[in-house]
N, C-alpha and C positions, 0 to 999 in steps of 0.2 A: 747751590748744587742739589739736584733732585735725586732721591733714592729710587732705584729701579724696582718696580713691583715684581714680587716673586710670582712665577707661573703657577696657575691652578692645575694640579695633577689629578683631579677627580676623574676625568674621562680616561686618561691613559691607565690609571690604576684599575678603574672599572673594567676596561677591556682585558687587562692582564688577569683579573680575577675570573672573568668569563672563560678565558682560555684555560686557566688552571683548573676550573671546575670541569671543563669538558675532557681534559686529557688525564685527569687523575682517577680513572676507573680502576677497579681492582685488576682487570686483565692487563691494562697498560703498565701499571706499577709493577706487577709480577714479571712482566716481560722485559723490564728495564732495570730496576734497582732493587726490588724486593724478592725474596725467595717464593717459590711456588707454594700455594696454600695459605699465604698470609691473609688474604681476603676472600678469594674465590672459593666457594664451597663452604665458607663459614657462615655463622648466623649473626652473632653479636658484632664481630669486627666488620663484617660487610655492611650491616645496618648503620654502624657508626660512621663508616666512610661515606655512605649515601647521605647521611644527615649533614656531614661536614661539606660535601659538595653542594648541597642545597643551600646551606648558609652562605657559602661563597658566592653562589649565583644571586641570591637575594641582596647581598651587600653590593655586588656589582651593579645590579639594576638600580639600586638606590643612588649610587654614585653617579651613574650615567644620566639618570632621569632628573635628579634634584641638583646635581653639580655643586655640592657644598665646597667651600674653599679649603683645599688641601694642598699645602706647599711642602717644600723640602724640610722646612723647620718642623712642621707637624710630623713628618715621617721620621725625622731624627729623634724627636721627643718620644714618639711611639716605640722606636727601636730601643732607646734607653730604658723606657718603662717596662718593655717586654723582658729585657735582660734582667732587670732588678726583680720583676715578678717571677721569672724563671728560677733565679737563684733562691729566692725565698720559698718557692714551691718545692724545690729539690730538698732544701733544708727541712721543710715541714714533713715531707715524705720520709726523710731519713730518720727523723726522731719520733714520728707519730704513726707510722704505717709499717706493718709487717706483711710482705707478699704471701699469698697462700702457698702452702707446700705442694710441690708437684712430684709425686713419686714415680719411679720407673717401674712399669708393670702395674698390675691391678689384681684384685681378688673379687669375690662374688659381690654382686649388687643385690642379692636376695635379702629379704628382711632379716634383721639381726637374729631373731628367734629361730631362723632356719639355717644358721651358719654354725659350723663346727669351730673348734679352737683355732684352726689355721685360717679361718675367714672364708671357707668354701661352703657352698650349700651342701648340707648333709647333717646327719645326727652327730651328737657329741662322740668323740673318739674314746670309747671305753670298752675294755675287754678283760677277760680273766686269763690266767696262765694256761688254761686248758683249751681256750678258744683257738680255732683256726682263723687267722685274720687275712681277709682279702682286701686289697686296696685297688679301687677303680681310679686310674689316672688318665686324665684327658682334658677335654674342653667343654663346649656347650652341650655335647651329647651326654656327658657324665652329669653335668649340672641340671639339665632338663628343666629349665625355668617354666616351660609351658605346661608341665605336669604338676599335679598336686604333690605336696611335700611327701606324703605317705606312698606315692606312686613313683618316686624316683628310682632310677636303675639300681642304686645300692639296696633299696628295700626289696625290689622285685627279685634281684639276684640272690640276696640272702634268704628270702622265703623259698626260692626254688632249690636252694642248696641244703636247707635244713632237713634233718632226718635221713641224710645219706651217709651216715657213719660217724660224723664229727659235728660238734657244735660250731657253727660258722658265724663270724661277724664280718660285715662288709662296710667299708667307709669310702668316702669320696674326696679326691683332691683334684681340683681343676675347675676352670670357669670359661665362659665364652671368650673366644679370641686367642686362646692359648695355642702355641705350637710346642714342639718338644723342648724348646729353650726354656720357657717359663715352667713347663712341666718338670724338667730336670731340677730346677731350682726349688720348686715346691716339694718335690720328692726328697731332696736333701734336707729341707726343713722338717718334713714329716719324720724322717728317720732319726733326727736328733733326740726325739722324746718317745718315739713309738716304734713298733715292729710290724712287719707284714710277712706272713708265710708265703703269700702269692700276690704279685703285682700284675694287674691286667692293664696294659696300655691300650686305650681305645683310640685308634687313629681315625682321623677324618681325611679321606683321600683328596678332597677338593680344596682343603684349607691349609693343611699342615705345612706344606713346602713353602708357600709364600709367607705364612706366619713366621717361619724361621728366618726367611731371607731379609726381611725389612725391620726397621727400628721403630715403626709405629703400626698400629692396627689400621684396617681399611676405612671403617666408617667414622671413627671418632678421632683419629690421629693421636690416640693416647701413646705416649712414649713407653718403650719396653726394653728390658735387658736383651741384648743380642750377642750371639756367638758368631765366630767366623773361622774359616780354615786358613792356615798360613800357607806359604809357598810349597811346603812339603806335604800339605793335605792334613795337617794335624789340627785338632780342635783347639781353639783359643777363645778366651772370654770368661765370663760375660763382660759386656761394656759397663754394666752396673749390676749391683745386686738387686734382687726383687724387693721393691719397696724403698730403695735408696732414693733420697732427694736429689733432684737434678735442677740445674739452672740457678742454684743458690749463689749469693754473693753478699759480702758485708755491706755493699753499697746498694741501696734499694733501687735506684734508677737502673743500675746494671742488671739487677735481678729481674726487673720488669721488662727490660729490653730483651733479655734472654728468653723470657716467657712468651713475649709477643712475636719475636722474630726468630729466635734460635730454635725453638721447638718445631716451628713450621718447616725448617729446612733440614731436619734430621734425615728424612728419607732421601732428599735430593743429594745431600753431601754423601750419604752412605752409598747411594747407588753408583757414585763415581768409582767405587772400589769393586763393583760387581762386573762379571763378564758380560758380553753382549747379549741382549735379549732376543727373543724370537722376531724374525723379520717376515711380516705378512706379504702376500702378493698384492701388487697394485692393480692387476687386471687378471681376469679369469674368463676363459672362453666357454666353460661349461655352465651347467645349471647350479647355482649356489643356494643354499638354505638361508632364508632371511629371518629365521626365528630370533636370532640375536638382535637384529635391527628392530624388530617389532617390540622386543622387550626393552630395548634402549629408548625407543620413541615414547613408550608409556612408563618408563622407569620401573618396570615390574621387578620386584625383588631387589631394589636398589641397583639395577643394572648399570646406571651411570657412574657408580663408584668402582666398577670393574675397570682396571687399568691394564689392558692387554699390551700397551706399549712398553710397560716395565715388567710385565708378568705378575703384577700384584693382582691376581684374578683367580677366581674359582675355575675358570676354563683353561688356565695355562697348562695344567698337568696333562691335558689331553691333546695338546698341540703337537704336530709332527711336521718336519723332523725335530728331534730334541735340540733345543738351543744350547749354547754354551752356558747361559745363565741357568737354565733348567738343570743341566748336568751338575753345576755347582750347587744348586739347591738340593738335588738328590744326594750328593756327597755330604753336604752339611746335615741334612735330615738323618741320613744313615749314621753319621758320626754321633749325633745327639742321641739317637735311639740306642746305639751300642753303649754309650756312656750311661744311659738309664739302666740298661741290662746289667752292666758292670756294677753299678751302684746297688742294685737289688741283690746281686750275687754276693757282694761284699758284706751285705747285711743278712746273709744266710737265707735269703728268700728265693722263690722261684718266679720266673718271668715269662709272660706270654703276651703276644700282640693280638689285639682284637680288631677286626674290621667288620662292619655291617654293610650289606649291599641291598639296594632296592632296584626297582626297574629302571631308574635313571642315574645310577651311580656312575656308570661308564657310558660312552657313546654307543648307540645301538649299532652303528656301522661307521665306516670311514667315509667322510664327506667334507665339503667345503662350505664354510659359513661366511656370509657377507656382513660387514659392519662398518658404517661410515666410510665407504669407498675403499675398504681393504678386505682382503679375502684370507681366511684362516683355515688351514687343513687340520682336521681332527682325526684321531685314530684310536679305535678301541684297543688294538694291540699295543700301541704306544703307552696308553694309560696303564695297562696292566704291567707292561715291561718296566715302567718307571717305579711302580711300587714293589715289584719283585726284586728290583735292584736294591731298594732301600732295606728290605727285610730279609735279604738272602742270609741263610744260616740261622735265622731266629725261629722260635716256635710261634706260628701264626694260626689263628682260628678265624676263618671267614664265615660269617653268619648271614645266610640269605633270608631276608625278610619277605615273606610271601603275602602278607596282609595287603589286600588290594588298595584300600585307601589308607596309606601309611603316614601321610603328611599331617602335621598339626593344622595347617591351613594352606591356601593357595600361595600366600606370601611367606610362609614359614616352612622350610624344608626339613625340619627336625622330625624325628619319629614321634608319633602320637602315642597315647596310652596303650592302645591295643598292640601296635607294632613293637613298642618297647617291651611289653610283657612277653611277646613271642620271642624277641631277641634274647632277653635275659633267661628265659626258660631253655632255649637252645644252648646258650653259653653254659648254663649249669649242667646240661647233659654232656657237653663236650668235656668240661673240666672233670666231671665224675668218671666218664667212660674212658677217656684218654685213648680213643680208638685208633689214633694215628701215631705213627712212630715219632714224628716231630713233637708231639704234644705229651709224651710220657713224663716230661719233667714237671708238668702242671697237675698231676694227679692229686686228689684230695685224700688219698689213702695214707 
């Protein structure tokens, strides 16, 4: 009796590996089984996926070209060995590896020598009982990473206020990418050990609303604490405290899975709870402005990170008509701003909102922009109406920056040293003079 020779599976396996290599692109995987952002737009994960696909293709070529003898026995033995190796690897990870901590939210990335006690760029928080303490609360405008440490807004404002009747000390709380959500949590932390006679909330009109709406930042997908409104419109949250670890698990493999896949789906899952976003036009008979398209094509100012489909974009606040999602974002931002005001009042401080305007803060006129086959209506009146809604009833100071070349650079739209100096000088004048009825609560007298 003869024994039937087992079939050589080298070529079928090689063909299968070729097909696997071809279909396992980041785009295909995210469109089928993995959450958005797992590979597309990343650096290390995308490079690792490309390397794996190349290895699969090389293995396939080797099998098809050389046709080594590979039978079902070999495959069964490989499967058993893989299971044993997998179990041993998991055990080794469990006892010999601790995944890096992932905090919710962030603080300044400035050099340690330039950070105050709370981890934000600025001088150490120190004042006497006789000092009038001003706290600048905000985001990258307060942090001013492009400016020398001694030319930060806190220094310029303090210098402009000195000699006006009281000895003033100005400190900073805030860093790039903050919305009112993280600003509120940072303010709570500040008041645990410090006081402020005046808190100036420096709003960024193009950033703050979407900063509050989503659970990650735009450019780096860093997770962050997030608040929300319940069905009665009441502020709830945060989802986590500032600095709280997320994705932790006593099982290392589970913790790694949450870091690789769980974090990348935070925004997608969160977005399911938000109202409908802005719906652009699919056709337009008039003449459309193609500036956005040109910026997209050259990726000027990280234009390709702007997500108008979800309104996670600097341009969303100027779109008209106001979408349901934008209305929710306005309500959320207003609720957070009011909570900040209440927190300051509870600490016996005075509260004022600061906005700085340049020649391109708002649209110059109402028009339609084209981008990737879609058409977006923008409105100057809509932009201002949105922020009037948020700040209604609050003391607001709008500072017009008239410096001609006010930008740090063509790619960096923050105020440069000259523009910042002008803005802080005008802020000092407003705080001292209190010329307007709405601003009488922020006098330094």
